[in-house]
N, C-alpha and C positions, 0 to 999 in steps of 0.2 A: 809374308811369312807364313807358313801353315802351322799352326800349334801342335805339338806332339800331343796324340790322342791316347785317351783312356780307353782299353777294348776290353768288353765285358763279355763273357760267357757264362754258363750256368754254373760252373765250379771254379772258374779263374778268371783274375784280372791281368791284364798287361798294362803296366804303367810307367810313365818316367820314373827314374831312380830320385830318390832324396837322399838328402847328407843323414838322415838319421836311419839308413839302409847300410851304412857303412860295415856297423858290426855285423848284420846279417850276412854281408860280402864275406867278411872276414870266417864268420862260421863255417861255410861252406868252402871257401876258397882255401882255407887252411888243412883241409882235410885230403891227405896225400893219399888215399884210396880213390878219393874222386878226381883228383887233379891227374892221375894217370891215363884218364881217358881223354884231357884237354891239350892243347897246345902249348901251355904255360903251366910255370912250376906254381907249387903250392906257396901260398902267401904264408911269410913267416912272423908279420907283424901286420897290427892293425893300420900303422902307417901303408903297407904295401896295397892293402884294400882301400886305403884314402887314394892313393897313387892312382888306381885304378877308376875310381870314381870320379876323381879329377878329370881322367882322359875321357869317360864316357861324356862328362859335362862338357867339356872341350871340343869333342867331336860332335856331339850333338847337331846338326844342321837344319831348318824348317825352311829354306829358302827353296823357291819352285824349281824343279830339275836336279836338285842337290840334294835331298831329303836323305837323312841317315840319322835314324832313332835306335837305341839298344833300351829293351825294355826291362823291367822287372817283373816277374812272374810271382803273382801272389795268388792263393788259395782263398775260398769265400772265408776259411778260418782265420785270414789274416795274417799267414807267414809267408815271408819271402821265399822261394826256392830258385829264383833267377835259373 
């Protein structure tokens, strides 16, 4: 197994999602202006975002040859922009 890396640059971090990110996910995923540019509908409840988070956790695969990661994008100011 290859652990999901944290990738650091001068102004942002790519890191695994944490359960504490669910509210941040909801904050951007419930914005209908933002979601008109993606292939999914705006989240109506925090539970929608929790369901998405659960999908991320269940889909992450660290097995060689089958690696699949979803990263949270955080700025150096420590806010998640995903």
